[in-house]
N, C-alpha and C positions, 0 to 999 in steps of 0.2 A: 588431501588440505591438512596445512599446516597450522597450529593454534600456538598464538605467540602472547606472550607476556607486551601491554602497550605501557608498560614503563620505561621512561627514559633516562639515560645518563649523559649529566653534562661534563661535555668535554671541552677541552684548552684552546684555543686558536694557535698556529705556529705562524709566524710572522719572519717572512724570509726578504720581503721585499722593502730598500731603503726606504719607500714612499710610504709604505703602511707602516713604518715604525715610526712616522711623525705625527701618525693618525689620535685623535684626542679617545677618551672614554668616550663621547657620546656618538662617533663618526665606527665604533663597533657593533657588531650584532652579537647578540644573542643566540648562540648555536646548540640545539639541542638534538643528539642521535638515538636513534632507535637501538639495540642490541638484537639483530635477527636469528641470532643463534641462540638465544634463550627462549627454546620452544616448552611448550606447554603440551604434556598430553592429554589429550580428552576427557580421559577419567579424571585427572587431578581437575581439569577445570570443571567438571562437573560435582566434583567435592568441594572447591572452593563456593561456587555459585550456592548448592545446596543450605548453605551456612543463611542467605539473604531470605528474606520474605518476597520480595519481588526482583525480577530479572528481567530488564528489557533488550531484548536484543532487535538492532536494529538493520536495517534492509533499505536498498535501492530498487522500489517497484518492479523491475522489469530485470531483475537477476535472479534468475532461476537459482543458480546456486545458492544464491544469499537463503532464500527461502528452504531450500534442502539444508543448509545448513542451521537455522529455525527450526528445522524439525528435527534434527539430530540433536540439539541441547534440551528440546521436550522429552526426546523419547529416555534421556539420559539421566536427568531430573525425574522425570516421572517415574524411574526404576528406583531413585535414592528417597522419594519422597512423592508416596502416589494422591497425598491431598491436594493437586494441582488444578487451577485453574490456568487460561489463557484468555488473555484479553488483547482483542485485534481491532484496530485502524478499520479496516475494510468493510464493517459493517456500522450502520445507522442504528442509534439506542433506541429507535421504537420497534425494529424488525426483532429486539432483546428474545419473543416467542417465538419466533419462525426459526432462531438459531436453534433454541433451545429444544424445537419440533425435528429438527435433522439430528442432531444429537443423541437425540432418544431412541433414533430409529423408526419414527413417526412418518417419515418424509422421506421420498426420495431424493436422490443430488438437484433434478430437475424441476422437481417442483420446490424445492429448498431455494433456490436461486431466483425463482418464479416470485415468491411467496417476499421472499427478502429483498427485491426490485435490487438485485447484485448489481445486472447490466447498466439499470438507470445512476446508481449512487456511486459507483466503483470503478466499472468497465473494463480494466486490466484483466487480459486473461486469465479464465478461473482456474485453467491448469497448472498455474503460478503457485495457487494457495491448497487445491488440494486434496494433496499429499497431509499436510498439516490436519486439516478439517476432518478425513478420513481416520486419521491414527485418531482421533480425539473421539471421534462417533464412535469406533472401535473399541475404545475403553472408559467411555464416557466421562471424557474429561470436561468440566463446562467450560462453552466458550461463550464471552462475555462481549457484546457489541460495545463497542467504547464510544463510536466517531457520536459527534451531534446533527443534528438533521440537516443535509446539503441547502434547504431551503434556508437557514437559520444563517450559515456560516458563507453563504452567498449575496445575502441581503447585508451583512455587517462590511464587506467586501465593497460592497456598491455605495451604504450610504453611510456605512459606521455604527456604533454601537447609540449614538446620539439619535440616529436617523431612524431607528426601527420602532414600529408601533406599539402598544403599551401590549398586547398580546406576544408579538415576538419577544419584547425584553422580558418577559415573564417565563420563556422558556430557556433566557443565559444561565451559566455555570450561577451558582449562588457569590462566587467571590472571583471577581478578576484583574490580579496583580499586573501594573504595568512590567514591558518588559525591560531587562537591567539594558546597558549601554552595549556590551559586548553581542549581544543575541539582536540588539536591532541592527547594529553594521552588520552582522550575516544576513538579516532579513531584507538588509538595504542591496546587497551585491546580490540575493535572488531577485529582489523586485525591480532593479535595473537591467538585470538580464532580459527583460520583457521588454523595453524599450520605453519610450513616455510614455507618461499617463498625466489625466487632468492633476490638477491642483488640491493637494490635499488625500488622493488616492492613496502615498503610501499609510499612510496613517492609520486608514480602512482598512490596510493590506495586512499590516501589525495587527489591529484588532480582533482582524479575521484568524491570524494565525493563533492569539491568543485565547479564542473563543474556544476552539479546537483545542489548544493543549490543557484549559481550565476544563473543558469539558469531558475530555478522555479521562482526566486525573479524577474529577468528581466522580465520573462512572465508576472506575475502578476501587476508588476509596469506598465507595458505597457498598460495593460486594465483599471485599476484605474486611470492611469492619463490622459486615453484618455475618461474616464468615471468618470465624478468628483461627479455625486450625487450617486456612486453605491459604498456600501461597500461589503465587502469579508470574506468569510467562507473559512480559507485554510485547507484543509485537506492531510496529509503528515504523514508517520513516524516518530516517535518518537525521533531518530535521525537525521534527519533535524529539528527539532522544540526544543527541550529541551534546556535550558540555552541561550537561544536566538542567538548564534552564527553560526547556521545555516542558516536558512532562514529569522528568525525576522531580524536582525540587517542586513543583507542583504540587505531586502525589506525598512524596512527605512531610510536607505542611498537614495533610488531610491527616495521615494514619502515625507518623512519625516511624514507618516501616523502614528496616533495612533495605538495601538495594544496590546491585551490580549491573553496569552497564557492559555492552558487549557489542562491539560495532561491526558488521564485518565491510572487506574489504572496498574502497571506492578510489575516486580520483585523490584526494586529500589527507594526508595524516597531520595531525597537529598536538602539540601537547596537551594534556587533561581533558581530550574529548572524551575518554572512556574508559573501563577500567581494565577489558580485552579488547584485540583486536582480531579478527580470524580472515588468513588469507586463504583464498581460493581462487580456483579459476574462473575466468568467467564460462557459463556452461548455459547452452542453449536448449529450449524446449522443441520437441521432436514437433517437426513441420504438422501446422493442421491443414485440416481439409479445407478448401475455398472454393467459393462460385467464382472469385472473380469478379463482383461489381461492386460497383457505390451508392449508394441509397442517398436519398430526401425524405425525409421524415415528416410528413402534412398532416396528419387525419389517417396518414396510412403511406406504405413503402413505395416509392417509386424507383425506378433503376434510375441515375442520373448517370452512369457511364458505365464500359465493359472493359475489362484488358481484352485485348485486341486476341489473346492468345490464352485468356482462361476458359474454364470449363463451363460457365454460361454462355458465353458468345458462342463458342462452339456448338453447345446444344442448341442455338437458336434462341435464346430468351435475347430481349431489345431493349433498346434503351426507351425508357418511358411506360417499358411495362410495371405493376403494379403485382406486387409478392403477394400472393392470397394465402397459402399453405405450402410448407416445407414436410415431407413425411406425415402429412396428416394434422400437422398443428400450425392454429391460425396463426398468421403473420399480420400485426397492428402496427407494430413499432420496430424498428431496429433491435432491442433488446430481443423480442420474438428472435428477430433471425438468430442471433448469437445465442440464446436455449437450443434452437434448433440443430444448431451446428457446431457448438462448443467442444464434443467429445468425440467432434468426425474427424478421421485421416486421411491424407492423400489415398485413391481407389476407392474409399466409400461409395456406395451408390446411395442419391435422393433423390426422392419424386417432388419433384416443383413446378406451383400450379401459379400462373398469371392472367391477370386479367389484361386483357390488350385492346384498345381502340379501334374496330376495323372502319370502311367507310361506311359515309351516310350516320356517322355518330351512335353505329351500334359498338358494343362490348362483347368480347367473346372469353371464355377464362379457356384458357389452352394449358397442359399439365406434361411435362418435360421432364424423361429418367437421365440423371446427371451423373457423372463418373466425377467425383470432387479431385480437384486437383490442389499441388502444396501454394503453399504464398510466394510471390517474385518472378 
């Protein structure tokens, strides 16, 4: 893994084509270059970051190497300054007590994920985040659930802030400042990538993003203002952090805290988007053990389809079966299946019970011993 400065060096243009010589100043482009040999050793990077009260380390949610990079930054900063806290996007603020229970060692990982409704609220493979949370638990580093409730952001995305009920409006961040033009332009690109939408949908999309940004900034600021000796590492998606106009400037407005932005490598690099850029090779999670089924959830979990070569089909599961238990754990929703299987590997064996309709409307419960296969 290489750690690089994200400083930029302006370079001149070499004009050699006669047609280009006649180009006007308006026709010429502004050209920036990154010196990829200006490496910064990790210990020096940490020494610079520890001088800031807040360090933002952005991620692409699906990139395992990004989360490993985040953990390494946290390790180094904790060694230099143990009065550290971690703020995360992937837990909603109402579940702070459940996060505290896990960090304090009073709940198992599975109990924690169930109580914090992780799979209902976030859903990314928990193994991406487990090393960070286990490190925090081992060292009793406070972890703050920064995100606003999903239902609130979803409602804003559908009807806008003006369309919220009085009760919903009471849950909004106390101050929501408009997005500047540069931020709106980036949000427009993300919005249009999803295709056509109803009139006014883009403004609702922007408002939902602002509720996320302001809500996470407000939550982090409340903790920092109440704990003046603490510093914080904030982990969130790149769209909330890059260019400063998401969470960072909104947090600075509330705290005046000094901060630095660290981005992980992605598809694009632009000037002024961060203070530091981490370049790492893409790394995949180890294969997970799966049943090879897809489910419909409507008060129960019914098998919609099965992979013909998957472990579930080979063991005898059928389309229309309703999942009842996995290894003795009751399955009432898709999240329950994730909770039962998240730490399983290919080759692990599980006992799956299903409810199956038989002739003349009779229903029978059948159990299968299944050896999990890898995805794909």
